[in-house]
N, C-alpha and C positions, 0 to 999 in steps of 0.2 A: 554201135549205132554208125549211120553216117552224116559227115558234114552236112547242114544245110547249103542249098543251091541258089543260087539268086538268077533267073531267067533272062538268057538276054534280051529277049522282048520286052521284059519288065523294066530294064533299065532304061531299053529308047524309048520307051513310052513316058517313064520318070525325066527322062532330061527336055522330050519336049515342053514339059510345065513348066520347068527353071531356064532363066537367061542362060544362053550356049558361053556366056561369059564364066560362068562359074564351071568348075572341073566337079566329077561326079569320085566318090572315094568310098570303098565299102572297107568299114573297120577292121581290121583283124579281132578273130574273136579268141576270147581267152577260154578256159576251160568252163570256168561259171556262166559263160554267156552262151554256151552251144544251145542250139535248138533257136537262137534269135539273130538276125543280120541289121547292121545299125547301116544306114547310108546316110552320108554328110556330104556337105558342099564346101566349098574351097575359094573363098572370094579372089576374084584375082589382082594380082600382083601383091597379095599378102600371103602370110601363113599361118594364118586363122584359120579356121575349121568349125563350120557350124553345124549343130545339132539341131534336133527337132524341137520348134519351140524359142531357139534363139533368134533375135531379132537385135541383136547387139549392134550389129554391123548395117542395119537398116537406117537410110537417112531419117526416116520418120518415126527412130525409134522411142521418141519422146513422149509418142501417143500411145504407146502398149502400155499395159499395167493390168497387174491382177483383178480381176473382179470383185475380189474380197477386198482390195486396197480401197478400189473406186468407192464400193458398197459403204468401207469405215467413213471416208472421207465424207458421203454425199450425208451418212446419220449423223457426223459430226456438225456440220451446217445446219442442217435441221436443226438440232439441240439447241445452237446458239441462236437461232434464227428466233426459235421457243422461247427461249432465255429473253431475248432483247424484248418481246411484245409481253413476256410478265413484268418484265421490267417496268416496262410504259403504263400498264396496267394499276400494277404496284403505287406508280408515284399520283397516277391519276385518282386513285381511293385514296390515298394521303392527302392529298389537295383539298378533295372535297370534305374528310373527315376534319382538316384544317380549318374549312370555310364554316363548316357546320359549330365547330368549336367556338371561332369567334364571334360568330351570330347569337350563340347560346350564351358569350360572356355579356355582350352588350345587351342583351335580353334581361338577364338576371342581376343586373347591375342596381341597386335599389336607387331610386332619384334623388332620395337625401343625401348620397353619399357623396363626402367631402374630399375634395382634391388640393383645396387649400387655394390662396389666389396667387395670381403673378408677382405681383409685388412682394408677398411674403418669400416665396421662394428665391427671389430676388437677394432679398435681403438677407437670408440664410446661408446663400451661397458664397454671399459676397460682392455678386454682380452690380448690384444698388452703388456699393461704396466706388467700383471702377469706372461707372456711370457718370458719377459726382467727380470724379478727376479729370473725366473727358471734358466735361462741362467747363471745367478750372482751365483745362489743358488750352482748348479751343475757343475764340473769342468769336462769338457770332455762328456762321455756318449751322445754322438752326436746321436746315434737312437734312444734312448729313449726322448730326446727332440722334435727329428722328428715325433716320434709317438705322442707324445701328440699333436703337432703342426696339425697334420691330423689329430685326433679324434677333436682337436676347430674348423678345417673348416669345416669338416662335419657337425659339430653342426650349425655352422654360415649360410651355404647352405640351412638348414633346416629351421632356421626360416626366410631365405631369401624369401624362397617359401611361407612360411605363409602369407610373407607381399606382394606376389602377390593375394593371396588368395585362392593358391594350398594346397589342403590337403598334408599330409605325416605323415609317421609311423616313429614315432622317435623308432632309433636302442636301443635295449638295452644297458644302459650305466654301468652295473654291469661291472666289469672288475677282471682280472688275471694279478698279479703282480709276475714274476719268475727272482730268482737269490739271489745270496749269501747274508748273510745278512751286512751291512752297505754301500751296493750300491747305497742308496738315495732311497729306496721304499717309506719311510714316509714322505720325502719331497715332492716329486711329488703325493703323495696323499692329501698333502695340497695344492699343487698347484693346482692340478685338482678340488679339491673341489672351492676354489674361483674361476674358471672360469666357472665351471658348478652354481655357486649361482648367478655371474655376468651376464650369459646367461639365467637364471629363469628354470635353470632344478632342481636344487633343493633350500631351502628357506633359510639356514645358509651357507650350506659349510663347517659344521664342521666337525671335524674328530675324531670318537673313535675307538682307538687298542684296539682290544683283542685275547686271544689266548683260548686255551681248558681250562686252570683253569678260566678264566673269563666267561664261557660258558657252561659248564660240570660239573655237581652235584657230589656228591661223595655218593650216595644212592637215594632210588628209589623217586621219584617226586620231587626232587631238581633242576634236568637239564631244566626243562620249564621254574621255576620263573627266573634264572639265567639267560637263555638267552633270555628271552623276557626282562629282565630288560635292559640287553645291546642295544636290538634292541631301547629300548624306548628312550634310551639314544641318538643313535643315527639319531633317526627320523628326518629327515629335512637337514640331511648331508651324509656324510661316513660312514659307519662300515668297518674297516681294520681288516680282519682274518688274522694274522700273524701265520705263519707256519699252515695252514687249515688241512693238512694232518693229525693230530694229533686228529682231531674229529675223524674220522674213523680208526675202529681197527678190523683187515681182519679176526681178529685170536679169535675174541668173536664177535659172531653177537649179545649177549644182552649187550655191552657195552652200556655206558649211551651216547655216543658222536652220536650215530645214533637218539637219539631223539632231540639233537641240531640241526643237518644237516636239517633233517626235517621240524622243525620250520624255518630255514633260507630260504629253497627252498620254502616252503609257503610265508615267506615275499618277496621275492626277486620275485613273481609271482604276487601276489596282493596288494603290497608296493610300485612297484619301481618306480612310479612317485614321492615319498617323500622318498626315502631310497635308496641309491648306495653301494653295497657290492664289496667289493675288497677281495679278497683273494689272499695273497702272501705266497711264501717261494720258495725251491729249485724245481729248474724244473722237473727235472727226478722224484721228490715225488709229484710235483703237478700233472703231467701226469698221473700217477698211481692212483691216488685220482681219477682225472675227471674218469679214466676207472673204478673203483670202483662204482661212483655215476653218471651216465648219464645227470640226471636231472640236476644237477650242469653245468656240461661241457655247455649244451645247454641255460644256462642262460647269461654265460659269453660271453658280446657282443666285448669285446675289450680286447687285449691280448697286455701286452708290457714285451719285455724280457729286463732284467739289467745284462748288461756283467759283 
């Protein structure tokens, strides 16, 4: 048999289809490749030879891919999208079923079901005893004592609803105390901690008092460790931040107190079941502080004004 030949005219025609900068080579034939001719291109300035279907030296090589790979990627994306749609539909169905269950529970509870009274519950939990101690500790301040009783009564109602099997969302227990120094804010915080501990809203009920000096550092990188250390000490109880408005300096956007405020906001939201934050200070200054930090105002669920 004769070795296959490549017509010169064929090479000229092929050369017109590729850039002139590429050189054409006819690869040598092995015994097993007889009957076939391999034409390859060599890129200028390189020793690399490109075969048919080889786009590795093409500047747009990243745009090429196997059809099977592209189809597989499209199939994966389609499955992920379908899974997301199914998850949303399942969540919506669970929400509808949960709502129907709550409606049925309310409808089926007999009217004569007894959940007890607020006074009985307070007596059993020892809350009544703490309120009596508060009366003994503070002379006068009737509006403050009344507000403390209202908060305690609200929490008792929440417990009674749970006793009947009704789900309830616990209101924010973070508090704002406004008034002049020496009006009994720390004493009320101590008694509130004991009440919340007796009712199961915090683990220990202890109170940690902090000021700007305890929370804000003097140089870069010092504030976060100080604030987190005070938060760690108060976990399970109450963190009372006295004169909280000093944490924010409106005249200096780069004041280190801003970092402490951001940490407190994060803790008040993510650890609200294990830490209660009480912000205390003069009323006018606290109102201005809340106007500067809207996120803080929205997290304070109870306000007590000390005359």
